[in-house]
N, C-alpha and C positions, 0 to 999 in steps of 0.2 A: 645295557642300552638306556640312554636318557630319553625320557618322553619329551615331546615338544611341549613347552610350558604354556603356550597359548596358541590360539588360532583366530582367524578373521571373525568368527562368530562371537568371540568374547569381547571384542572391541565395540564400544557404543557407536552407533551410526550418526553421521552428521550430514546435513544438507546445506547447500548454499543456494540461495535464491530469494525471491520476493514472495511473501505471503499476500495473497489478494483477498483474504478473509475480511469481512466488514469489521470495523471497530465499533466501539460503543458511541452512541449519539449523545452529544453534550449540548444542552440548551445554552444559548448565549443571549437571546433576546434581541440580537442585532438583525435588522431586516435583510441585510445583504449577505449574511452568513447562510450557507446552504450545504446540505449533506444529502448523499444518495443512499437510500436503503437498498440493500442487495447489490447486484452487479451494476457496473457502469462507471464512466469517467466523464468529467467535464472537459470540454475542448477549449484550449487557449491558443493564441497566436503569438509566437516568439518574434523578436525584433527582425529576424531575417526572413519572416514570412512563413516559416515552418509551423505546422500545427502540432501541438503537444497535448498530452492528456494528463489529468490529475484527479485525485479524489479529494484534494484540499479545497473546500468551498468557502474559505475565509476571504470573501470578496469585498471590494470597496468601490467607490465611485471617484473618478478623476474630475478635475475642474471642468473638463469639456463634456462630462456626463457619461463617459465610457466606463462600463463595468469591467474591473480589472481584478486579477488575482494578487497575492501578496508580493509577487515579483514585478507588479505593474504591467503584466501582459494582458491584453484584451481578452475577455471571455467571449466565445463565439456562439452565435445562434445556429439554428438548423441549416441555414444557407451558407454558413461559414463566414459570416460577417460579424464584426464587433457589435455587441449590444450597447446601445446608447440610451441612457435615461435622461429625462428632462427634469431639471430642478423644480420648476414651477408646477409640474403635473401632479405632485403629491407623492405620498408614500408608495413604495413598491410592494406588491403582493405576488406571491409565487404559488402556483398550484402544484400538485404532486406530479403532473406530467411535464413540469418545467416551464409552463407559460408564465411570463412576467407581465404584470399589468400595473398601470398607474391610473388610479381612478377607474373609469370605464373603458380605458384604451389599453389594448394589448400592445406592448412595445417589443415583444419578441418571445422566442421560446429557446431555452437553453439547449445546446447540443449535448445530449447525453449519449455516449457510445459504449457499447459492450464489445467484448472480443471473445471469439470462440477458442482462440489459442493464446493464452496470456504469456506463453513462452516467447511469443513474437514481440513482446513489449520490452524496450530497451531503456533502462533508467538513465536519466541525465540529472543535472543539478536541480536543487530546489523541489524535490518530490515530483518532478515531471517525468513523463515517459514518452518515448517516440515509438510509433507503431510500424513494425516491418510489414511488408505485404502479406506475410504468412500469419499475421495476427488475426485476420478475419473480422474486420470491423463491421458492426451492424447496430442499428438502434435497438435498445432493449424493449421488451414487450410492455413493461410497466416500470418507468424510471424511478418512481418513488422519491421525488425530491422533497426534502423537508426544509422549510424556511425557518431561520432563527436557530439553526443547529449547526454544529460542526462535528466531524467524525474524529474521535480520538484514536490513539494508536491501537492497532489490533494485537499488540503484544501483551500477554497476560504475565505480569511480574511473578505471580504465584506459580504458574505453570513453568516458567523459565527457571525459577528457583528449584522446583522439583527436578527438572532436567539436570540442573547443575549438580544437585546432590547425587543423582544417579550416575553421572559421569565421574564424579569424585569417588564414589564407591567402586565403580568398575575399575578405575585407575588403581585404587588401593588393593583390590582383589588381584589384579594382574601383577602388581608389584610383589605381593606375597607369593604368587605362583613362581615368578622369576627367582625370587630369593630362595625358595625351597628347592628349585631345580639347581640353582647355583650351589647350595649346600650339599645336595646329593652328588653333584659332579665333583665337588671338593673331597667328599668322603671316599668316592670311588678312586680318585687320583691318589689320595693318601693310602688307601688299602693296596693299590697296585705298586705304589711307590718306591 
């Protein structure tokens, strides 16, 4: 009797999905770059009026003063309206709770949203996510907005390289098991032959 050469436990597992771990915060020195420490997403308005969510805080200002993301979609405040800055009012400062000020005047507060069920977030183009009703949107307790920073990728090249080596070794081990089973089967056939 030939033994089964492998089983489900011998195969490396793989998952398909989005990791919502925070990436490393990279200083840029640009006053309109913002990053969120911990959980949360910035809210932007797409051309069709749909609200989308992103962790990418590389913002800029249009000629009319509207704060926009890299796709030129308006960044929304807590009331769901675009944030508009005034050129003559001076530089923008942002507090950790997302309040934007120019001089002594607060011009708005970034809408930072957390989700209790990130499986309800559907990825679309440009690093944007749409929220299904099952996502459970809520404002975070402490948004932790950092001005002058952007969040880098949350993928660790070293960790992924280690995973790749493990998968390669598991493949080689399974290949040897199959080859040995094939040789045993051939010897049995030859002996009975």
